[in-house]
C-alpha positions as CSV (number, residue, x, y, z in Angstrom):
1,M,-70.0,51.9,-22.9
2,G,-66.8,52.5,-24.9
3,L,-65.5,55.0,-22.3
4,E,-66.2,52.6,-19.4
5,I,-64.4,49.7,-21.1
6,L,-61.5,52.0,-21.7
7,V,-61.3,53.0,-18.1
8,I,-61.5,49.4,-16.9
9,A,-58.8,48.4,-19.3
10,L,-56.6,51.3,-18.0
11,I,-57.0,50.2,-14.4
12,A,-56.3,46.6,-15.3
13,V,-53.2,47.5,-17.3
14,L,-52.0,49.7,-14.4
15,A,-52.4,46.8,-11.9
16,I,-50.7,44.3,-14.2
17,G,-47.8,46.7,-14.9
18,L,-47.2,47.5,-11.3
19,G,-47.5,43.8,-10.3
20,A,-44.7,42.8,-12.7
21,S,-42.2,44.8,-10.6
22,P,-41.4,45.0,-6.9
23,V,-44.3,47.4,-6.5
24,M,-48.0,46.3,-6.5
25,V,-51.3,47.9,-6.0
26,T,-52.8,47.3,-2.6
27,P,-56.2,45.7,-1.8
28,R,-57.4,49.2,-1.1
29,A,-56.6,50.3,-4.7
30,G,-58.3,47.1,-6.0
31,A,-61.4,47.8,-4.0
32,L,-61.6,51.3,-5.3
33,A,-61.1,50.1,-8.9
34,I,-64.0,47.6,-8.4
35,A,-66.2,50.4,-6.9
36,I,-65.5,52.6,-9.9
37,T,-66.3,49.8,-12.3
38,V,-69.6,49.0,-10.5
39,S,-70.5,52.7,-10.4
40,A,-70.6,52.8,-14.2
41,I,-74.0,51.2,-14.0
42,A,-75.5,54.4,-12.4
43,L,-73.1,57.2,-13.1
44,P,-72.3,59.0,-16.3
45,G,-69.5,57.6,-18.4
46,A,-67.4,60.8,-18.2
47,L,-67.5,60.8,-14.4
48,V,-66.5,57.2,-14.2
49,G,-63.7,57.8,-16.6
50,L,-62.5,60.7,-14.6
51,A,-62.6,58.7,-11.4
52,G,-60.6,55.9,-13.1
53,I,-57.9,58.4,-14.3
54,V,-57.7,59.9,-10.8
55,L,-57.3,56.5,-9.2
56,A,-54.6,55.5,-11.7
57,G,-52.7,58.8,-11.1
58,A,-53.1,58.3,-7.3
59,C,-51.6,54.8,-7.5
60,V,-48.7,56.0,-9.6
61,A,-48.1,58.9,-7.2
62,D,-48.3,56.7,-4.2
63,A,-45.8,54.3,-5.7
64,L,-43.4,57.1,-6.4
65,L,-43.6,58.5,-2.9
66,G,-42.8,55.1,-1.4
67,R,-40.2,53.9,-3.9
68,R,-37.1,54.6,-1.7
69,A,-35.8,51.4,0.1
70,P,-36.1,51.5,3.9
71,T,-33.1,51.1,6.3
72,V,-33.2,47.8,8.2
73,E,-31.0,46.5,11.1
74,R,-31.2,43.0,12.3
75,T,-29.8,41.8,15.7
76,L,-29.8,38.1,16.4
77,P,-27.7,35.6,18.5
78,K,-25.0,33.6,16.6
79,L,-25.6,30.6,18.9
80,L,-28.9,29.0,19.5
81,V,-29.9,26.0,21.6
82,R,-32.2,23.4,20.1
83,G,-35.8,23.8,21.4
84,Q,-35.1,27.0,23.4
85,A,-36.3,30.5,22.4
86,S,-33.7,33.2,21.7
87,P,-34.5,36.8,20.9
88,I,-34.2,38.5,17.5
89,S,-34.8,42.2,16.9
90,I,-35.4,43.9,13.6
91,T,-35.7,47.7,13.3
92,S,-36.6,49.6,10.2
93,A,-37.3,53.1,9.1
94,S,-38.7,54.4,5.9
95,T,-36.4,56.8,4.0
96,G,-39.4,58.3,2.2
97,A,-43.1,58.8,2.7
98,G,-45.1,55.8,3.8
99,S,-45.1,53.0,6.4
100,V,-42.8,49.9,6.7
101,R,-43.7,46.3,7.6
102,V,-40.9,43.9,8.2
103,R,-41.0,40.1,8.0
104,Q,-38.4,37.5,8.9
105,P,-38.9,34.4,6.8
106,R,-39.2,31.1,8.7
107,S,-37.3,28.0,7.6
108,A,-37.8,24.3,8.3
109,E,-34.9,24.3,10.9
110,V,-35.5,27.7,12.6
111,G,-38.9,29.1,13.4
112,I,-39.8,32.6,14.5
113,E,-42.8,33.9,16.5
114,P,-44.2,36.4,15.6
115,A,-42.9,36.5,12.0
116,E,-43.7,40.1,11.1
117,S,-44.6,43.4,12.5
118,D,-44.9,47.1,11.6
119,G,-41.8,49.1,11.9
120,R,-40.0,47.0,14.5
121,L,-40.0,43.3,15.1
122,D,-39.1,41.7,18.5
123,A,-39.6,38.0,18.2
124,A,-38.3,34.7,19.5
125,L,-36.2,32.2,17.4
126,V,-36.7,28.5,18.1
127,A,-34.5,26.0,16.4
128,A,-35.9,22.6,15.7
129,R,-32.6,21.0,14.7
130,R,-29.0,21.2,15.7
131,G,-26.3,22.3,13.2
132,R,-25.5,25.2,11.0
133,H,-28.5,26.9,9.4
134,Q,-29.3,30.1,7.6
135,L,-32.0,32.7,8.2
136,G,-33.1,34.4,4.9
137,P,-32.8,38.1,4.4
138,V,-35.4,40.4,5.9
139,A,-38.4,41.1,3.7
140,T,-40.0,44.6,3.8
141,R,-43.2,46.1,2.5
142,V,-43.3,49.9,2.1
143,T,-46.8,51.2,1.6
144,G,-47.3,54.6,0.2
145,P,-48.9,57.4,2.2
146,L,-52.2,56.9,0.4
147,G,-52.2,53.1,1.0
148,L,-52.7,52.4,-2.8
149,A,-49.3,51.0,-3.7
150,A,-46.7,49.0,-1.9
151,W,-43.1,48.1,-2.6
152,F,-41.8,44.6,-1.7
153,R,-38.1,44.0,-1.2
154,T,-35.6,41.8,0.5
155,T,-32.9,43.7,2.5
156,G,-29.5,42.5,3.5
157,T,-28.2,38.9,3.2
158,A,-28.9,35.6,4.8
159,A,-27.5,35.2,8.3
160,D,-25.7,32.1,9.6
161,V,-26.8,30.6,12.9
162,V,-25.3,27.8,14.9
163,V,-27.6,25.5,16.9
164,Y,-26.1,23.6,19.8
165,P,-27.5,20.7,21.9
166,D,-29.1,21.5,25.2
167,V,-26.1,23.2,26.8
168,P,-28.2,25.2,29.4
169,N,-29.6,21.9,30.8
170,A,-26.1,20.4,30.9
171,R,-24.8,23.4,32.9
172,R,-27.8,23.1,35.2
173,I,-27.0,19.4,35.9
174,A,-23.3,20.2,36.4
175,T,-24.2,22.9,38.9
176,A,-26.5,20.5,40.8
177,V,-23.6,18.0,41.0
178,R,-21.3,20.7,42.4
179,R,-23.9,21.6,45.0
180,G,-24.3,18.0,46.1
181,L,-27.9,17.8,44.9
182,F,-27.2,14.5,43.1
183,R,-27.1,11.5,45.5
184,D,-24.1,10.0,43.6
185,S,-22.1,13.2,43.3
186,G,-18.9,11.5,42.1
187,E,-16.9,13.9,44.1
188,L,-13.5,12.5,45.3
189,T,-11.0,14.2,47.5
190,R,-7.5,14.6,46.2
191,G,-5.6,11.3,46.2
192,P,-3.0,10.3,48.8
193,L,0.7,11.2,48.4
194,G,2.8,8.5,46.7
195,L,4.4,7.4,43.4
196,G,1.5,8.6,41.3
197,S,1.6,10.7,38.2
198,D,-0.1,13.8,39.5
199,F,2.8,16.2,40.3
200,E,2.3,18.0,43.6
201,S,5.5,19.9,44.6
202,I,9.3,19.8,45.2
203,R,10.6,19.2,48.7
204,D,13.8,18.1,50.5
205,Y,14.9,14.6,49.9
206,F,14.1,12.1,52.7
207,P,16.3,8.9,53.2
208,D,13.4,6.6,52.4
209,D,12.4,8.4,49.2
210,D,12.5,6.4,46.0
211,I,15.5,7.3,43.8
212,R,13.0,8.0,41.0
213,Q,11.7,10.9,42.9
214,V,14.9,12.8,42.9
215,N,14.7,16.1,41.0
216,W,18.2,16.5,39.7
217,P,17.9,20.0,38.3
218,A,16.5,21.3,41.6
219,T,19.2,19.4,43.5
220,Q,21.8,21.2,41.5
221,R,20.3,24.6,42.0
222,Q,19.7,24.2,45.8
223,G,23.0,22.4,46.5
224,R,21.2,19.7,48.5
225,P,19.1,16.6,47.5
226,M,15.5,17.5,46.4
227,S,12.6,15.2,45.6
228,N,9.5,15.5,43.5
229,Q,6.3,14.8,45.4
230,Y,3.3,13.2,43.6
231,R,-0.2,12.3,44.3
232,V,-1.9,9.1,43.2
233,E,-4.2,10.0,40.3
234,Q,-7.9,10.2,41.3
235,D,-9.4,11.6,38.1
236,R,-11.0,9.2,35.6
237,T,-11.7,9.0,31.9
238,V,-15.1,8.8,30.4
239,I,-15.7,8.3,26.6
240,G,-19.0,8.7,24.9
241,L,-19.5,6.4,21.9
242,V,-22.3,8.0,19.9
243,D,-24.2,5.8,17.4
244,S,-25.2,8.1,14.5
245,G,-26.5,5.4,12.2
246,R,-30.0,5.0,10.7
247,L,-31.7,3.9,13.9
248,M,-30.8,7.2,15.6
249,A,-32.9,9.2,13.2
250,A,-36.1,7.9,14.7
251,P,-38.3,10.8,16.0
252,L,-39.1,11.2,19.7
253,G,-41.6,14.1,19.7
254,D,-39.7,17.3,19.0
255,R,-36.3,15.6,18.7
256,T,-34.6,12.5,17.3
257,R,-32.9,9.7,19.2
258,L,-29.6,11.3,18.2
259,D,-30.7,14.6,19.7
260,A,-31.4,13.0,23.0
261,A,-28.1,11.2,22.9
262,L,-26.1,14.3,22.2
263,D,-28.0,16.2,24.9
264,A,-27.0,13.5,27.4
265,L,-23.4,13.4,26.2
266,T,-23.2,17.2,26.6
267,A,-24.4,16.9,30.2
268,I,-21.8,14.2,31.0
269,A,-19.1,16.3,29.5
270,F,-19.9,19.3,31.7
271,V,-20.2,17.1,34.8
272,A,-16.8,15.6,34.0
273,D,-15.4,19.1,33.9
274,E,-17.0,19.7,37.3
275,V,-15.6,16.6,39.0
276,G,-12.2,16.8,37.4
277,D,-12.4,13.8,35.0
278,R,-11.2,13.6,31.4
279,C,-13.9,13.3,28.7
280,G,-13.8,12.4,25.1
281,V,-16.1,11.3,22.3
282,V,-16.2,8.9,19.3
283,A,-19.2,9.3,16.9
284,F,-19.7,6.5,14.4
285,A,-22.0,5.0,11.9
286,D,-20.5,2.6,9.3
287,T,-17.2,4.5,9.8
288,V,-15.8,6.6,12.6
289,R,-17.1,10.1,11.9
290,R,-16.0,12.4,14.8
291,T,-13.4,12.0,17.5
292,V,-12.3,14.1,20.5
293,A,-9.5,12.6,22.5
294,P,-10.2,12.5,26.3
295,R,-9.0,15.6,28.0
296,R,-9.7,17.7,31.1
297,R,-12.0,20.6,30.7
298,G,-13.1,19.2,27.3
299,A,-16.8,20.0,27.3
300,D,-16.5,23.0,25.0
301,A,-14.4,21.0,22.5
302,I,-16.9,18.1,22.6
303,V,-19.9,20.4,22.0
304,R,-18.2,22.1,19.0
305,A,-17.3,18.7,17.6
306,I,-20.8,17.1,17.7
307,F,-23.3,19.9,17.5
308,D,-23.9,19.4,13.7
309,L,-23.8,15.6,13.7
310,E,-26.7,14.2,11.7
311,P,-27.8,10.5,11.4
312,A,-26.4,8.6,8.5
313,S,-28.5,6.3,6.4
314,T,-26.4,3.3,7.1
315,D,-26.1,0.6,9.7
316,S,-23.6,1.1,12.5
317,A,-20.4,-0.8,12.8
318,Y,-20.0,-1.3,16.5
319,D,-16.9,-3.4,16.3
320,L,-15.1,-0.7,14.4
321,A,-16.0,2.0,16.9
322,F,-15.2,-0.3,19.9
323,H,-11.8,-1.1,18.5
324,A,-11.1,2.7,18.3
325,V,-11.1,2.9,22.1
326,G,-10.5,-0.7,23.1
327,G,-6.8,-0.5,23.6
328,G,-6.6,2.7,25.6
329,K,-6.4,3.3,29.3
330,R,-9.2,1.9,31.4
331,A,-12.2,4.2,31.1
332,L,-16.0,4.4,31.4
333,V,-17.3,3.9,27.9
334,M,-20.9,5.1,27.5
335,V,-22.5,3.8,24.3
336,F,-25.5,5.9,23.1
337,T,-27.5,3.7,20.8
338,D,-31.0,2.2,20.2
339,L,-32.0,-1.3,21.3
340,L,-35.2,-1.8,19.4
341,D,-33.8,-3.3,16.2
342,G,-33.0,-7.0,16.6
343,A,-30.3,-7.2,13.9
344,A,-28.5,-4.2,15.3
345,A,-28.7,-5.5,18.8
346,S,-27.1,-8.8,17.8
347,E,-24.2,-6.8,16.4
348,L,-23.9,-4.8,19.6
349,L,-24.0,-8.0,21.7
350,R,-21.1,-9.5,19.7
351,A,-19.0,-6.3,20.0
352,V,-19.5,-5.4,23.7
353,P,-17.1,-8.1,25.0
354,V,-14.3,-6.3,23.1
355,L,-14.8,-3.4,25.5
356,S,-15.9,-5.0,28.7
357,R,-12.7,-6.9,29.1
358,R,-10.8,-3.7,29.6
359,H,-13.3,-0.9,30.3
360,A,-16.5,-0.3,32.3
361,V,-19.3,-0.2,29.7
362,V,-22.7,1.5,30.0
363,I,-25.3,1.2,27.2
364,A,-27.6,4.2,27.2
365,S,-30.8,4.0,25.2
366,V,-33.8,6.4,25.3
367,I,-37.3,5.0,25.7
368,D,-39.9,5.9,23.1
369,P,-42.9,7.5,24.9
370,D,-45.2,6.3,22.1
371,L,-44.5,2.7,22.9
372,D,-45.6,3.3,26.5
373,E,-48.7,5.1,25.3
374,Y,-49.7,2.2,23.0
375,R,-49.2,-0.4,25.8
376,R,-51.1,1.5,28.5
377,R,-54.2,2.8,26.7
378,T,-57.3,0.6,26.4
379,P,-57.8,-0.2,22.7
380,S,-61.1,0.9,21.2
381,Q,-60.4,0.1,17.5
382,A,-58.8,-2.7,15.7
383,R,-55.9,-0.5,14.7
384,E,-55.1,0.3,18.3
385,V,-55.1,-3.4,19.2
386,Y,-52.4,-4.0,16.5
387,Q,-50.4,-1.0,17.8
388,A,-50.5,-2.4,21.4
389,A,-49.5,-5.8,20.2
390,A,-46.6,-4.4,18.2
391,A,-45.5,-2.2,21.2
392,L,-45.6,-5.2,23.6
393,D,-43.5,-7.3,21.2
394,L,-40.9,-4.5,20.8
395,V,-40.6,-4.0,24.5
396,A,-40.3,-7.7,25.2
397,N,-37.5,-8.0,22.7
398,R,-35.8,-5.0,24.2
399,R,-35.9,-6.6,27.7
400,V,-34.3,-9.7,26.3
401,V,-31.5,-7.6,24.7
402,V,-31.0,-5.7,28.1
403,R,-30.6,-9.0,30.0
404,Q,-28.1,-10.3,27.4
405,L,-26.0,-7.1,27.6
406,E,-25.9,-7.3,31.3
407,R,-24.7,-10.9,31.1
408,V,-21.7,-9.8,28.9
409,G,-20.7,-7.2,31.4
410,A,-22.4,-4.0,30.4
411,A,-24.7,-1.9,32.5
412,V,-27.8,-0.5,30.8
413,V,-29.5,2.9,31.3
414,E,-33.0,3.5,29.9
415,A,-35.1,6.6,30.4
416,R,-37.7,8.8,28.7
417,P,-36.4,11.7,26.5
418,D,-36.9,14.4,29.2
419,D,-35.1,12.4,31.9
420,F,-32.4,10.8,29.7
421,S,-29.6,13.3,30.4
422,E,-30.0,13.1,34.2
423,A,-30.3,9.3,34.1
424,C,-27.0,9.0,32.1
425,V,-25.2,11.4,34.5
426,R,-26.4,9.4,37.5
427,A,-25.1,6.2,35.9
428,Y,-21.7,7.9,35.2
429,L,-21.4,9.1,38.8
430,R,-22.5,5.8,40.2
431,E,-19.8,4.0,38.2
432,K,-17.2,6.6,39.4
433,R,-18.3,6.2,43.0
434,R,-18.0,2.4,42.8
435,A,-14.4,2.9,41.4
436,R,-15.3,0.8,38.2
437,L,-13.5,3.4,36.0
């Protein structure tokens, strides 16, 4: 039995030695080693020893044949959209003998399906969270031509990816507005001529023109009186106030309340670009965190400013955020927040009059689908009875807050997550059509 023990020890040492480095023996080599060990019961020791030596030599040779690192090329988009699939392609080729299998590691923020494949990987990336994230380097496994040893390596470096809110849906809504598919399109024709601030052209001076219209440089050039002609401004200003405090971290299926709010704000920004309005944003928690001054064609700037905004672990200071826009030109101020917490709602109720004296105010809050589910299903267990009772209590409190907000001059928009963006856009266009801006 001495020879058999020596052979077994040789195979074990070989496996351990290879496993301590980027190369390891494969399950095939392990199965052969076990088979040789078992065969020692029936076969002569010399034959078993020879088989063990041959297997060890084959493993070493296979490892040497596949030792050269493969070439790997990864192609992926730099911009992703939360919740939507984007393609990723990884191609590899072995520079020596053997086959290559590639794998793109997943992360908590960015998933991939499928995660690995032989030779070439064509997969879909799906980002679960907005913001800036990293994809780890590509992992490769090069298996020798005999299938007895395999090299494990990581190739390249981590790749940075940027995940935006739901921009495609925002563009779809803006296109629908342009085509008149929304009942309240918000489209306004150009304003009448008059002493507005929207410059139109230069023309000859008429006797009844206001002296403030005279364009003196043009008069000097032409040698006769010339007047500026203006149109009364018809575009409006809309400002999104985004609550990014602790309440906005609450999950809503595959997103958070803040995700739903930023998707809706993105849609409003693109629609504002479409109808010629100025759009800006103020994101706040206990302090003002992000600001974009209202501007025409400002959707891209707004998306770049808010795409990586994450909820803070603090309560929100509504009065601070409201004072940030309270003294400006009259605008539609859309406040994206949550109305379930009683203490936070009382702070909101005290702060809304600061805005409603000067601005049109809309409070936008997403409805939690789980609360509707708890209320509507027939309880079959004691736990479900308690859940239904808690849901009914929360909904009742929310309705009280909504009525109080309406009494202090704010309109309220509530919708489920999938319908929230369209509901907010409809509220914005409705306020624009009623000339409340």
